[in-house]
mmCIF file as gemmi writes it, N, C-alpha and C atoms, coordinates in Angstrom:
data_model
loop_
_atom_site.group_PDB
_atom_site.id
_atom_site.type_symbol
_atom_site.label_atom_id
_atom_site.label_alt_id
_atom_site.label_comp_id
_atom_site.label_asym_id
_atom_site.label_entity_id
_atom_site.label_seq_id
_atom_site.pdbx_PDB_ins_code
_atom_site.Cartn_x
_atom_site.Cartn_y
_atom_site.Cartn_z
_atom_site.occupancy
_atom_site.B_iso_or_equiv
_atom_site.pdbx_formal_charge
_atom_site.auth_seq_id
_atom_site.auth_asym_id
_atom_site.pdbx_PDB_model_num
ATOM 1 N N . MET Axp A 1 ? 1.125 -1.367 -0.126 1 0 ? 1 A 1
ATOM 2 C CA . MET Axp A 1 ? 0.037 -0.459 -0.068 1 0 ? 1 A 1
ATOM 3 C C . MET Axp A 1 ? 1.131 1.2 0.117 1 0 ? 1 A 1
ATOM 4 N N . LYS Axp A 2 ? 0.673 2.148 -0.391 1 0 ? 2 A 1
ATOM 5 C CA . LYS Axp A 2 ? 1.197 3.211 -0.737 1 0 ? 2 A 1
ATOM 6 C C . LYS Axp A 2 ? 1.273 4.274 0.307 1 0 ? 2 A 1
ATOM 7 N N . MET Axp A 3 ? 1.859 4.409 0.561 1 0 ? 3 A 1
ATOM 8 C CA . MET Axp A 3 ? 1.662 6.143 1.69 1 0 ? 3 A 1
ATOM 9 C C . MET Axp A 3 ? 1.335 6.978 1.083 1 0 ? 3 A 1
ATOM 10 N N . SER Axp A 4 ? 0.539 7.836 1.767 1 0 ? 4 A 1
ATOM 11 C CA . SER Axp A 4 ? 0.005 9.251 1.344 1 0 ? 4 A 1
ATOM 12 C C . SER Axp A 4 ? 1.12 10.047 1.639 1 0 ? 4 A 1
ATOM 13 N N . LYS Axp A 5 ? 0.447 11.159 1.058 1 0 ? 5 A 1
ATOM 14 C CA . LYS Axp A 5 ? 1.862 12.293 1.007 1 0 ? 5 A 1
ATOM 15 C C . LYS Axp A 5 ? 1.771 13.221 2.553 1 0 ? 5 A 1
ATOM 16 N N . THR Axp A 6 ? 0.463 13.016 2.952 1 0 ? 6 A 1
ATOM 17 C CA . THR Axp A 6 ? 0.856 13.549 4.688 1 0 ? 6 A 1
ATOM 18 C C . THR Axp A 6 ? 2.166 12.465 5.22 1 0 ? 6 A 1
ATOM 19 N N . GLY Axp A 7 ? 1.892 11.207 4.616 1 0 ? 7 A 1
ATOM 20 C CA . GLY Axp A 7 ? 2.321 10.417 5.804 1 0 ? 7 A 1
ATOM 21 C C . GLY Axp A 7 ? 4.182 10.157 5.394 1 0 ? 7 A 1
ATOM 22 N N . GLN Axp A 8 ? 4.325 10.327 3.889 1 0 ? 8 A 1
ATOM 23 C CA . GLN Axp A 8 ? 5.687 10.754 3.408 1 0 ? 8 A 1
ATOM 24 C C . GLN Axp A 8 ? 6.168 12.037 3.849 1 0 ? 8 A 1
ATOM 25 N N . ARG Axp A 9 ? 5.577 12.77 4.385 1 0 ? 9 A 1
ATOM 26 C CA . ARG Axp A 9 ? 6.005 14.266 4.856 1 0 ? 9 A 1
ATOM 27 C C . ARG Axp A 9 ? 6.522 13.73 6.733 1 0 ? 9 A 1
ATOM 28 N N . LEU Axp A 10 ? 5.397 13.094 7.334 1 0 ? 10 A 1
ATOM 29 C CA . LEU Axp A 10 ? 5.664 12.499 8.513 1 0 ? 10 A 1
ATOM 30 C C . LEU Axp A 10 ? 7.083 12.004 8.75 1 0 ? 10 A 1
ATOM 31 N N . ASN Axp A 11 ? 7.245 10.634 7.425 1 0 ? 11 A 1
ATOM 32 C CA . ASN Axp A 11 ? 8.218 9.939 7.788 1 0 ? 11 A 1
ATOM 33 C C . ASN Axp A 11 ? 9.296 10.463 7.543 1 0 ? 11 A 1
ATOM 34 N N . LYS Axp A 12 ? 9.462 11.482 6.463 1 0 ? 12 A 1
ATOM 35 C CA . LYS Axp A 12 ? 10.819 12.355 6.428 1 0 ? 12 A 1
ATOM 36 C C . LYS Axp A 12 ? 11.254 13.331 7.598 1 0 ? 12 A 1
ATOM 37 N N . LYS Axp A 13 ? 10.35 13.673 7.97 1 0 ? 13 A 1
ATOM 38 C CA . LYS Axp A 13 ? 10.869 14.674 9.849 1 0 ? 13 A 1
ATOM 39 C C . LYS Axp A 13 ? 11.286 13.519 10.092 1 0 ? 13 A 1
ATOM 40 N N . LEU Axp A 14 ? 10.503 12.191 10.349 1 0 ? 14 A 1
ATOM 41 C CA . LEU Axp A 14 ? 10.788 11.475 11.459 1 0 ? 14 A 1
ATOM 42 C C . LEU Axp A 14 ? 12.256 10.612 11.221 1 0 ? 14 A 1
ATOM 43 N N . LEU Axp A 15 ? 12.219 10.709 10.194 1 0 ? 15 A 1
ATOM 44 C CA . LEU Axp A 15 ? 13.797 9.887 9.758 1 0 ? 15 A 1
ATOM 45 C C . LEU Axp A 15 ? 14.774 10.974 10.228 1 0 ? 15 A 1
ATOM 46 N N . SER Axp A 16 ? 14.777 12.039 10.174 1 0 ? 16 A 1
ATOM 47 C CA . SER Axp A 16 ? 15.627 12.981 10.155 1 0 ? 16 A 1
ATOM 48 C C . SER Axp A 16 ? 16.266 12.914 11.576 1 0 ? 16 A 1
ATOM 49 N N . VAL Axp A 17 ? 14.672 13.254 12.223 1 0 ? 17 A 1
ATOM 50 C CA . VAL Axp A 17 ? 14.873 13.118 13.854 1 0 ? 17 A 1
ATOM 51 C C . VAL Axp A 17 ? 15.545 11.966 14.643 1 0 ? 17 A 1
ATOM 52 N N . LEU Axp A 18 ? 15.077 10.846 13.689 1 0 ? 18 A 1
ATOM 53 C CA . LEU Axp A 18 ? 16.131 9.665 14.414 1 0 ? 18 A 1
ATOM 54 C C . LEU Axp A 18 ? 16.932 9.539 14.107 1 0 ? 18 A 1
ATOM 55 N N . THR Axp A 19 ? 18.218 10.085 13.066 1 0 ? 19 A 1
ATOM 56 C CA . THR Axp A 19 ? 19.124 10.36 12.756 1 0 ? 19 A 1
ATOM 57 C C . THR Axp A 19 ? 19.797 11.369 13.585 1 0 ? 19 A 1
ATOM 58 N N . GLN Axp A 20 ? 19.474 12.402 14.176 1 0 ? 20 A 1
ATOM 59 C CA . GLN Axp A 20 ? 20.006 12.965 14.655 1 0 ? 20 A 1
ATOM 60 C C . GLN Axp A 20 ? 20.063 12.529 16.575 1 0 ? 20 A 1
ATOM 61 N N . LEU Axp A 21 ? 18.507 11.46 17.031 1 0 ? 21 A 1
ATOM 62 C CA . LEU Axp A 21 ? 18.897 10.977 18.177 1 0 ? 21 A 1
ATOM 63 C C . LEU Axp A 21 ? 19.807 10.104 17.608 1 0 ? 21 A 1
ATOM 64 N N . ASN Axp A 22 ? 20.156 9.399 16.83 1 0 ? 22 A 1
ATOM 65 C CA . ASN Axp A 22 ? 21.121 8.091 16.828 1 0 ? 22 A 1
ATOM 66 C C . ASN Axp A 22 ? 22.57 8.834 16.877 1 0 ? 22 A 1
ATOM 67 N N . GLU Axp A 23 ? 22.876 10.13 16.361 1 0 ? 23 A 1
ATOM 68 C CA . GLU Axp A 23 ? 24.298 10.635 16.584 1 0 ? 23 A 1
ATOM 69 C C . GLU Axp A 23 ? 24.275 10.92 18.06 1 0 ? 23 A 1
ATOM 70 N N . GLU Axp A 24 ? 23.417 11.468 19.023 1 0 ? 24 A 1
ATOM 71 C CA . GLU Axp A 24 ? 23.234 11.623 20.44 1 0 ? 24 A 1
ATOM 72 C C . GLU Axp A 24 ? 23.535 10.498 21.072 1 0 ? 24 A 1
ATOM 73 N N . ALA Axp A 25 ? 23.135 9.753 21.12 1 0 ? 25 A 1
ATOM 74 C CA . ALA Axp A 25 ? 22.972 8.253 21.434 1 0 ? 25 A 1
ATOM 75 C C . ALA Axp A 25 ? 24.39 7.368 21.36 1 0 ? 25 A 1
ATOM 76 N N . THR Axp A 26 ? 25.127 7.927 20.137 1 0 ? 26 A 1
ATOM 77 C CA . THR Axp A 26 ? 26.372 6.969 19.685 1 0 ? 26 A 1
ATOM 78 C C . THR Axp A 26 ? 27.677 7.834 20.968 1 0 ? 26 A 1
ATOM 79 N N . GLN Axp A 27 ? 27.349 8.905 21.717 1 0 ? 27 A 1
ATOM 80 C CA . GLN Axp A 27 ? 27.738 9.133 23.053 1 0 ? 27 A 1
ATOM 81 C C . GLN Axp A 27 ? 27.932 8.116 24.077 1 0 ? 27 A 1
ATOM 82 N N . ILE Axp A 28 ? 26.763 7.263 24.377 1 0 ? 28 A 1
ATOM 83 C CA . ILE Axp A 28 ? 26.81 6.751 25.718 1 0 ? 28 A 1
ATOM 84 C C . ILE Axp A 28 ? 27.619 5.07 24.904 1 0 ? 28 A 1
ATOM 85 N N . LYS Axp A 29 ? 28.085 5.047 26.075 1 0 ? 29 A 1
ATOM 86 C CA . LYS Axp A 29 ? 29.202 3.2 25.993 1 0 ? 29 A 1
ATOM 87 C C . LYS Axp A 29 ? 28.218 2.408 25.487 1 0 ? 29 A 1
ATOM 88 N N . GLY Axp A 30 ? 28.298 1.698 25.065 1 0 ? 30 A 1
ATOM 89 C CA . GLY Axp A 30 ? 27.633 0.247 24.779 1 0 ? 30 A 1
ATOM 90 C C . GLY Axp A 30 ? 26.511 0.111 23.743 1 0 ? 30 A 1
ATOM 91 N N . PHE Axp A 31 ? 26.739 1.59 23.493 1 0 ? 31 A 1
ATOM 92 C CA . PHE Axp A 31 ? 25.308 1.608 22.481 1 0 ? 31 A 1
ATOM 93 C C . PHE Axp A 31 ? 25.398 1.317 20.908 1 0 ? 31 A 1
ATOM 94 N N . CYS Axp A 32 ? 24.645 0.498 20.538 1 0 ? 32 A 1
ATOM 95 C CA . CYS Axp A 32 ? 24.875 -0.371 19.174 1 0 ? 32 A 1
ATOM 96 C C . CYS Axp A 32 ? 23.418 0.383 17.962 1 0 ? 32 A 1
ATOM 97 N N . HIS Axp A 33 ? 22.88 0.533 18.618 1 0 ? 33 A 1
ATOM 98 C CA . HIS Axp A 33 ? 21.447 1.288 16.762 1 0 ? 33 A 1
ATOM 99 C C . HIS Axp A 33 ? 20.328 1.466 17.804 1 0 ? 33 A 1
ATOM 100 N N . LEU Axp A 34 ? 19.814 2.236 16.688 1 0 ? 34 A 1
ATOM 101 C CA . LEU Axp A 34 ? 18.047 2.59 16.907 1 0 ? 34 A 1
ATOM 102 C C . LEU Axp A 34 ? 17.513 1.393 16.333 1 0 ? 34 A 1
ATOM 103 N N . SER Axp A 35 ? 16.087 1.194 16.402 1 0 ? 35 A 1
ATOM 104 C CA . SER Axp A 35 ? 14.906 0.31 15.679 1 0 ? 35 A 1
ATOM 105 C C . SER Axp A 35 ? 13.876 1.662 16.255 1 0 ? 35 A 1
ATOM 106 N N . HIS Axp A 36 ? 12.939 1.16 15.364 1 0 ? 36 A 1
ATOM 107 C CA . HIS Axp A 36 ? 11.788 1.769 15.417 1 0 ? 36 A 1
ATOM 108 C C . HIS Axp A 36 ? 10.031 1.002 15.186 1 0 ? 36 A 1
ATOM 109 N N . THR Axp A 37 ? 8.826 1.522 15.123 1 0 ? 37 A 1
ATOM 110 C CA . THR Axp A 37 ? 7.495 0.54 14.919 1 0 ? 37 A 1
ATOM 111 C C . THR Axp A 37 ? 6.826 2.208 14.788 1 0 ? 37 A 1
ATOM 112 N N . ILE Axp A 38 ? 6.26 1.949 14.066 1 0 ? 38 A 1
ATOM 113 C CA . ILE Axp A 38 ? 4.775 2.709 13.813 1 0 ? 38 A 1
ATOM 114 C C . ILE Axp A 38 ? 3.626 2.728 12.864 1 0 ? 38 A 1
ATOM 115 N N . GLN Axp A 39 ? 2.954 3.24 13.212 1 0 ? 39 A 1
ATOM 116 C CA . GLN Axp A 39 ? 1.426 3.16 12.456 1 0 ? 39 A 1
ATOM 117 C C . GLN Axp A 39 ? 1.29 4.251 12.401 1 0 ? 39 A 1
ATOM 118 N N . PHE Axp A 40 ? 1.236 4.742 10.869 1 0 ? 40 A 1
ATOM 119 C CA . PHE Axp A 40 ? 0.785 6.221 10.657 1 0 ? 40 A 1
ATOM 120 C C . PHE Axp A 40 ? -0.332 6.817 10.789 1 0 ? 40 A 1
ATOM 121 N N . ASP Axp A 41 ? -1.562 5.86 10.983 1 0 ? 41 A 1
ATOM 122 C CA . ASP Axp A 41 ? -3.239 5.782 11.037 1 0 ? 41 A 1
ATOM 123 C C . ASP Axp A 41 ? -2.991 6.429 12.594 1 0 ? 41 A 1
ATOM 124 N N . ASN Axp A 42 ? -1.817 6.308 13.532 1 0 ? 42 A 1
ATOM 125 C CA . ASN Axp A 42 ? -2.315 6.437 14.853 1 0 ? 42 A 1
ATOM 126 C C . ASN Axp A 42 ? -0.605 7.13 15.512 1 0 ? 42 A 1
ATOM 127 N N . PHE Axp A 43 ? -0.004 8.092 14.366 1 0 ? 43 A 1
ATOM 128 C CA . PHE Axp A 43 ? 1.012 8.366 14.974 1 0 ? 43 A 1
ATOM 129 C C . PHE Axp A 43 ? 0.701 9.996 15.396 1 0 ? 43 A 1
ATOM 130 N N . PRO Axp A 44 ? 1.312 10.296 16.322 1 0 ? 44 A 1
ATOM 131 C CA . PRO Axp A 44 ? 2.342 9.998 16.967 1 0 ? 44 A 1
ATOM 132 C C . PRO Axp A 44 ? 2.503 8.993 17.966 1 0 ? 44 A 1
ATOM 133 N N . SER Axp A 45 ? 1.597 8.592 18.353 1 0 ? 45 A 1
ATOM 134 C CA . SER Axp A 45 ? 0.838 7.598 19.721 1 0 ? 45 A 1
ATOM 135 C C . SER Axp A 45 ? 1.525 6.528 19.549 1 0 ? 45 A 1
ATOM 136 N N . SER Axp A 46 ? 1.608 6.034 18.363 1 0 ? 46 A 1
ATOM 137 C CA . SER Axp A 46 ? 2.367 4.371 18.138 1 0 ? 46 A 1
ATOM 138 C C . SER Axp A 46 ? 3.852 4.754 17.859 1 0 ? 46 A 1
ATOM 139 N N . LEU Axp A 47 ? 4.734 5.612 18.105 1 0 ? 47 A 1
ATOM 140 C CA . LEU Axp A 47 ? 6.142 5.791 17.6 1 0 ? 47 A 1
ATOM 141 C C . LEU Axp A 47 ? 6.377 4.98 18.776 1 0 ? 47 A 1
ATOM 142 N N . LEU Axp A 48 ? 7.574 4.016 18.74 1 0 ? 48 A 1
ATOM 143 C CA . LEU Axp A 48 ? 7.833 3.348 19.88 1 0 ? 48 A 1
ATOM 144 C C . LEU Axp A 48 ? 9.131 3.431 19.136 1 0 ? 48 A 1
ATOM 145 N N . VAL Axp A 49 ? 10.12 4.019 19.721 1 0 ? 49 A 1
ATOM 146 C CA . VAL Axp A 49 ? 12.07 3.622 19.225 1 0 ? 49 A 1
ATOM 147 C C . VAL Axp A 49 ? 12.771 2.948 20.298 1 0 ? 49 A 1
ATOM 148 N N . TYR Axp A 50 ? 13.235 2.171 19.847 1 0 ? 50 A 1
ATOM 149 C CA . TYR Axp A 50 ? 14.28 1.161 20.958 1 0 ? 50 A 1
ATOM 150 C C . TYR Axp A 50 ? 15.694 1.566 20.453 1 0 ? 50 A 1
ATOM 151 N N . CYS Axp A 51 ? 16.489 2.039 21.534 1 0 ? 51 A 1
ATOM 152 C CA . CYS Axp A 51 ? 17.947 2.16 22.006 1 0 ? 51 A 1
ATOM 153 C C . CYS Axp A 51 ? 18.336 1.072 22.346 1 0 ? 51 A 1
ATOM 154 N N . HIS Axp A 52 ? 19.273 0.339 21.454 1 0 ? 52 A 1
ATOM 155 C CA . HIS Axp A 52 ? 19.742 -1.026 21.301 1 0 ? 52 A 1
ATOM 156 C C . HIS Axp A 52 ? 21.28 -0.738 22.008 1 0 ? 52 A 1
ATOM 157 N N . PHE Axp A 53 ? 21.65 -1.511 23.319 1 0 ? 53 A 1
ATOM 158 C CA . PHE Axp A 53 ? 22.939 -1.544 24.058 1 0 ? 53 A 1
ATOM 159 C C . PHE Axp A 53 ? 23.33 -3.429 23.714 1 0 ? 53 A 1
ATOM 160 N N . SER Axp A 54 ? 24.873 -3.252 23.806 1 0 ? 54 A 1
ATOM 161 C CA . SER Axp A 54 ? 25.523 -4.556 22.92 1 0 ? 54 A 1
ATOM 162 C C . SER Axp A 54 ? 25.585 -5.181 24.05 1 0 ? 54 A 1
ATOM 163 N N . ASP Axp A 55 ? 25.135 -5.302 25.398 1 0 ? 55 A 1
ATOM 164 C CA . ASP Axp A 55 ? 24.786 -6.253 26.61 1 0 ? 55 A 1
ATOM 165 C C . ASP Axp A 55 ? 23.744 -5.813 27.776 1 0 ? 55 A 1
ATOM 166 N N . GLU Axp A 56 ? 23.781 -6.276 28.437 1 0 ? 56 A 1
ATOM 167 C CA . GLU Axp A 56 ? 22.976 -6.109 30.057 1 0 ? 56 A 1
ATOM 168 C C . GLU Axp A 56 ? 23.77 -4.964 30.652 1 0 ? 56 A 1
ATOM 169 N N . HIS Axp A 57 ? 25.115 -5.527 30.855 1 0 ? 57 A 1
ATOM 170 C CA . HIS Axp A 57 ? 25.923 -4.546 31.72 1 0 ? 57 A 1
ATOM 171 C C . HIS Axp A 57 ? 25.908 -3.452 31.402 1 0 ? 57 A 1
ATOM 172 N N . HIS Axp A 58 ? 26.054 -2.727 29.764 1 0 ? 58 A 1
ATOM 173 C CA . HIS Axp A 58 ? 25.955 -1.681 29.279 1 0 ? 58 A 1
ATOM 174 C C . HIS Axp A 58 ? 24.317 -0.661 29.27 1 0 ? 58 A 1
ATOM 175 N N . LEU Axp A 59 ? 23.506 -1.762 29.109 1 0 ? 59 A 1
ATOM 176 C CA . LEU Axp A 59 ? 22.204 -1.312 29.423 1 0 ? 59 A 1
ATOM 177 C C . LEU Axp A 59 ? 22.076 -0.816 31.173 1 0 ? 59 A 1
ATOM 178 N N . HIS Axp A 60 ? 22.306 -1.318 32.047 1 0 ? 60 A 1
ATOM 179 C CA . HIS Axp A 60 ? 22.203 -1.258 33.486 1 0 ? 60 A 1
ATOM 180 C C . HIS Axp A 60 ? 22.7 -0.188 33.27 1 0 ? 60 A 1
ATOM 181 N N . ALA Axp A 61 ? 23.878 0.294 32.856 1 0 ? 61 A 1
ATOM 182 C CA . ALA Axp A 61 ? 24.76 1.345 32.784 1 0 ? 61 A 1
ATOM 183 C C . ALA Axp A 61 ? 23.993 2.442 32.541 1 0 ? 61 A 1
ATOM 184 N N . ALA Axp A 62 ? 23.784 2.636 32.031 1 0 ? 62 A 1
ATOM 185 C CA . ALA Axp A 62 ? 22.532 3.605 31 1 0 ? 62 A 1
ATOM 186 C C . ALA Axp A 62 ? 21.355 3.572 31.479 1 0 ? 62 A 1
ATOM 187 N N . HIS Axp A 63 ? 21.227 2.744 32.359 1 0 ? 63 A 1
ATOM 188 C CA . HIS Axp A 63 ? 19.506 2.792 33.382 1 0 ? 63 A 1
ATOM 189 C C . HIS Axp A 63 ? 19.945 3.741 34.477 1 0 ? 63 A 1
ATOM 190 N N . HIS Axp A 64 ? 21.222 3.498 35.184 1 0 ? 64 A 1
ATOM 191 C CA . HIS Axp A 64 ? 21.948 3.919 36.423 1 0 ? 64 A 1
ATOM 192 C C . HIS Axp A 64 ? 22.168 5.44 36.192 1 0 ? 64 A 1
ATOM 193 N N . ILE Axp A 65 ? 22.717 5.863 34.739 1 0 ? 65 A 1
ATOM 194 C CA . ILE Axp A 65 ? 22.721 7.296 34.616 1 0 ? 65 A 1
ATOM 195 C C . ILE Axp A 65 ? 21.626 8.018 33.951 1 0 ? 65 A 1
ATOM 196 N N . GLN Axp A 66 ? 20.387 7.365 33.725 1 0 ? 66 A 1
ATOM 197 C CA . GLN Axp A 66 ? 19.279 7.899 33.626 1 0 ? 66 A 1
ATOM 198 C C . GLN Axp A 66 ? 19.426 8.204 31.926 1 0 ? 66 A 1
ATOM 199 N N . THR Axp A 67 ? 20.112 7.532 31.06 1 0 ? 67 A 1
ATOM 200 C CA . THR Axp A 67 ? 20.071 8.157 29.641 1 0 ? 67 A 1
ATOM 201 C C . THR Axp A 67 ? 18.618 7.834 28.712 1 0 ? 67 A 1
ATOM 202 N N . GLU Axp A 68 ? 17.801 6.869 29.686 1 0 ? 68 A 1
ATOM 203 C CA . GLU Axp A 68 ? 16.384 6.761 28.938 1 0 ? 68 A 1
ATOM 204 C C . GLU Axp A 68 ? 15.599 7.992 28.977 1 0 ? 68 A 1
ATOM 205 N N . THR Axp A 69 ? 15.806 8.576 30.186 1 0 ? 69 A 1
ATOM 206 C CA . THR Axp A 69 ? 15.169 10.286 30.425 1 0 ? 69 A 1
ATOM 207 C C . THR Axp A 69 ? 15.72 11.249 29.307 1 0 ? 69 A 1
ATOM 208 N N . GLN Axp A 70 ? 16.825 10.904 29.264 1 0 ? 70 A 1
ATOM 209 C CA . GLN Axp A 70 ? 17.703 11.928 28.294 1 0 ? 70 A 1
ATOM 210 C C . GLN Axp A 70 ? 17.39 11.751 26.651 1 0 ? 70 A 1
ATOM 211 N N . LEU Axp A 71 ? 17.619 10.824 26.4 1 0 ? 71 A 1
ATOM 212 C CA . LEU Axp A 71 ? 16.865 10.532 25.226 1 0 ? 71 A 1
ATOM 213 C C . LEU Axp A 71 ? 15.909 10.458 25.113 1 0 ? 71 A 1
ATOM 214 N N . GLN Axp A 72 ? 14.467 10.06 25.752 1 0 ? 72 A 1
ATOM 215 C CA . GLN Axp A 72 ? 13.058 10.506 25.983 1 0 ? 72 A 1
ATOM 216 C C . GLN Axp A 72 ? 12.961 12.286 25.495 1 0 ? 72 A 1
ATOM 217 N N . SER Axp A 73 ? 13.715 12.942 26.445 1 0 ? 73 A 1
ATOM 218 C CA . SER Axp A 73 ? 13.448 14.57 26.141 1 0 ? 73 A 1
ATOM 219 C C . SER Axp A 73 ? 14.177 14.779 24.676 1 0 ? 73 A 1
ATOM 220 N N . PHE Axp A 74 ? 15.373 14.381 24.239 1 0 ? 74 A 1
ATOM 221 C CA . PHE Axp A 74 ? 16.148 14.773 23.404 1 0 ? 74 A 1
ATOM 222 C C . PHE Axp A 74 ? 15.035 14.152 22.119 1 0 ? 74 A 1
ATOM 223 N N . LEU Axp A 75 ? 14.261 13.416 22.436 1 0 ? 75 A 1
ATOM 224 C CA . LEU Axp A 75 ? 13.393 13.115 21.137 1 0 ? 75 A 1
ATOM 225 C C . LEU Axp A 75 ? 12.26 13.893 21.234 1 0 ? 75 A 1
ATOM 226 N N . HIS Axp A 76 ? 11.596 14.085 22.694 1 0 ? 76 A 1
ATOM 227 C CA . HIS Axp A 76 ? 10.89 15.04 22.389 1 0 ? 76 A 1
ATOM 228 C C . HIS Axp A 76 ? 10.733 16.731 21.76 1 0 ? 76 A 1
ATOM 229 N N . LYS Axp A 77 ? 11.775 17.068 22.131 1 0 ? 77 A 1
ATOM 230 C CA . LYS Axp A 77 ? 12.202 18.486 21.754 1 0 ? 77 A 1
ATOM 231 C C . LYS Axp A 77 ? 12.241 18.47 20.349 1 0 ? 77 A 1
ATOM 232 N N . THR Axp A 78 ? 13.175 17.39 19.464 1 0 ? 78 A 1
ATOM 233 C CA . THR Axp A 78 ? 13.854 17.683 17.953 1 0 ? 78 A 1
ATOM 234 C C . THR Axp A 78 ? 12.337 17.214 17.812 1 0 ? 78 A 1
ATOM 235 N N . LEU Axp A 79 ? 11.811 16.221 18.019 1 0 ? 79 A 1
ATOM 236 C CA . LEU Axp A 79 ? 10.142 16.487 17.224 1 0 ? 79 A 1
ATOM 237 C C . LEU Axp A 79 ? 9.454 17.755 17.417 1 0 ? 79 A 1
ATOM 238 N N . LEU Axp A 80 ? 9.511 18.114 18.618 1 0 ? 80 A 1
ATOM 239 C CA . LEU Axp A 80 ? 8.358 19.428 18.215 1 0 ? 80 A 1
ATOM 240 C C . LEU Axp A 80 ? 9.157 20.729 18.051 1 0 ? 80 A 1
ATOM 241 N N . LYS Axp A 81 ? 10.535 20.534 17.851 1 0 ? 81 A 1
ATOM 242 C CA . LYS Axp A 81 ? 10.867 21.573 16.551 1 0 ? 81 A 1
ATOM 243 C C . LYS Axp A 81 ? 10.661 21.241 15.092 1 0 ? 81 A 1
ATOM 244 N N . ASN Axp A 82 ? 10.307 20.396 14.963 1 0 ? 82 A 1
ATOM 245 C CA . ASN Axp A 82 ? 9.835 19.563 13.839 1 0 ? 82 A 1
ATOM 246 C C . ASN Axp A 82 ? 8.285 19.307 13.504 1 0 ? 82 A 1
ATOM 247 N N . GLY Axp A 83 ? 7.62 20.17 14.291 1 0 ? 83 A 1
ATOM 248 C CA . GLY Axp A 83 ? 6.111 20.012 14.362 1 0 ? 83 A 1
ATOM 249 C C . GLY Axp A 83 ? 5.415 18.921 15.081 1 0 ? 83 A 1
ATOM 250 N N . ILE Axp A 84 ? 6.039 18.201 15.265 1 0 ? 84 A 1
ATOM 251 C CA . ILE Axp A 84 ? 5.369 16.866 15.873 1 0 ? 84 A 1
ATOM 252 C C . ILE Axp A 84 ? 5.389 16.773 17.54 1 0 ? 84 A 1
ATOM 253 N N . VAL Axp A 85 ? 4.12 16.388 18.27 1 0 ? 85 A 1
ATOM 254 C CA . VAL Axp A 85 ? 4.076 16.949 19.601 1 0 ? 85 A 1
ATOM 255 C C . VAL Axp A 85 ? 3.694 15.398 20.319 1 0 ? 85 A 1
ATOM 256 N N . LEU Axp A 86 ? 4.618 14.803 21.246 1 0 ? 86 A 1
ATOM 257 C CA . LEU Axp A 86 ? 4.364 13.605 22.098 1 0 ? 86 A 1
ATOM 258 C C . LEU Axp A 86 ? 4.031 14.109 23.173 1 0 ? 86 A 1
ATOM 259 N N . LYS Axp A 87 ? 2.539 13.161 23.47 1 0 ? 87 A 1
ATOM 260 C CA . LYS Axp A 87 ? 1.956 13.122 24.383 1 0 ? 87 A 1
ATOM 261 C C . LYS Axp A 87 ? 2.755 13.007 25.744 1 0 ? 87 A 1
ATOM 262 N N . ASN Axp A 88 ? 3.26 11.978 25.795 1 0 ? 88 A 1
ATOM 263 C CA . ASN Axp A 88 ? 4.219 11.481 26.985 1 0 ? 88 A 1
ATOM 264 C C . ASN Axp A 88 ? 5.339 10.917 26.332 1 0 ? 88 A 1
ATOM 265 N N . PRO Axp A 89 ? 6.37 11.229 25.79 1 0 ? 89 A 1
ATOM 266 C CA . PRO Axp A 89 ? 7.882 10.859 25.337 1 0 ? 89 A 1
ATOM 267 C C . PRO Axp A 89 ? 8.316 9.374 26.125 1 0 ? 89 A 1
ATOM 268 N N . LYS Axp A 90 ? 7.881 8.929 27.508 1 0 ? 90 A 1
ATOM 269 C CA . LYS Axp A 90 ? 8.029 8.065 28.63 1 0 ? 90 A 1
ATOM 270 C C . LYS Axp A 90 ? 7.647 6.74 27.493 1 0 ? 90 A 1
ATOM 271 N N . HIS Axp A 91 ? 6.588 7.165 26.568 1 0 ? 91 A 1
ATOM 272 C CA . HIS Axp A 91 ? 5.769 5.949 26.283 1 0 ? 91 A 1
ATOM 273 C C . HIS Axp A 91 ? 6.262 5.29 24.536 1 0 ? 91 A 1
ATOM 274 N N . ASN Axp A 92 ? 7.421 6.57 24.423 1 0 ? 92 A 1
ATOM 275 C CA . ASN Axp A 92 ? 7.4 6.47 22.965 1 0 ? 92 A 1
ATOM 276 C C . ASN Axp A 92 ? 9.232 5.857 22.96 1 0 ? 92 A 1
ATOM 277 N N . LEU Axp A 93 ? 9.956 5.864 23.906 1 0 ? 93 A 1
ATOM 278 C CA . LEU Axp A 93 ? 11.507 5.548 23.547 1 0 ? 93 A 1
ATOM 279 C C . LEU Axp A 93 ? 11.665 4.174 24.969 1 0 ? 93 A 1
ATOM 280 N N . LYS Axp A 94 ? 12.319 3.299 24.526 1 0 ? 94 A 1
ATOM 281 C CA . LYS Axp A 94 ? 12.872 2.41 25.708 1 0 ? 94 A 1
ATOM 282 C C . LYS Axp A 94 ? 14.123 1.562 24.996 1 0 ? 94 A 1
ATOM 283 N N . LEU Axp A 95 ? 14.839 1.704 26.575 1 0 ? 95 A 1
ATOM 284 C CA . LEU Axp A 95 ? 16.436 1.011 26.336 1 0 ? 95 A 1
ATOM 285 C C . LEU Axp A 95 ? 16.124 -0.466 26.21 1 0 ? 95 A 1
ATOM 286 N N . LYS Axp A 96 ? 16.964 -0.833 25.657 1 0 ? 96 A 1
ATOM 287 C CA . LYS Axp A 96 ? 16.986 -2.627 25.606 1 0 ? 96 A 1
ATOM 288 C C . LYS Axp A 96 ? 18.471 -3.058 25.322 1 0 ? 96 A 1
ATOM 289 N N . SER Axp A 97 ? 19.164 -4.281 25.352 1 0 ? 97 A 1
ATOM 290 C CA . SER Axp A 97 ? 19.865 -4.982 25.286 1 0 ? 97 A 1
ATOM 291 C C . SER Axp A 97 ? 19.816 -5.702 23.437 1 0 ? 97 A 1
ATOM 292 N N . SER Axp A 98 ? 20.873 -6.022 23.031 1 0 ? 98 A 1
ATOM 293 C CA . SER Axp A 98 ? 20.577 -6.725 21.809 1 0 ? 98 A 1
ATOM 294 C C . SER Axp A 98 ? 21.116 -7.944 22.302 1 0 ? 98 A 1
ATOM 295 N N . PRO Axp A 99 ? 20.472 -9.137 21.531 1 0 ? 99 A 1
ATOM 296 C CA . PRO Axp A 99 ? 21.022 -10.467 22.058 1 0 ? 99 A 1
ATOM 297 C C . PRO Axp A 99 ? 22.292 -10.809 21.594 1 0 ? 99 A 1
């Protein structure tokens, strides 16, 4: 199914923000990559971004220094600059370890 023009614009903005978020997250020890899921018919509520860490040790260390909160705030602010408002950024970004 082809994405609507509105969906294409939102996707372009979102990918730009995720690129910036990825650059920000590379500063964190043990960070591997980002992944995300989205349903454009329920955007931005359906946006879920995962920050993957190389192992449980790095994940625990990232939680300890409140990395999740910092990245959630960065995501929220950057999306807001692009005209996309998240109601509760805590539901849109999670940290997890990669297998």
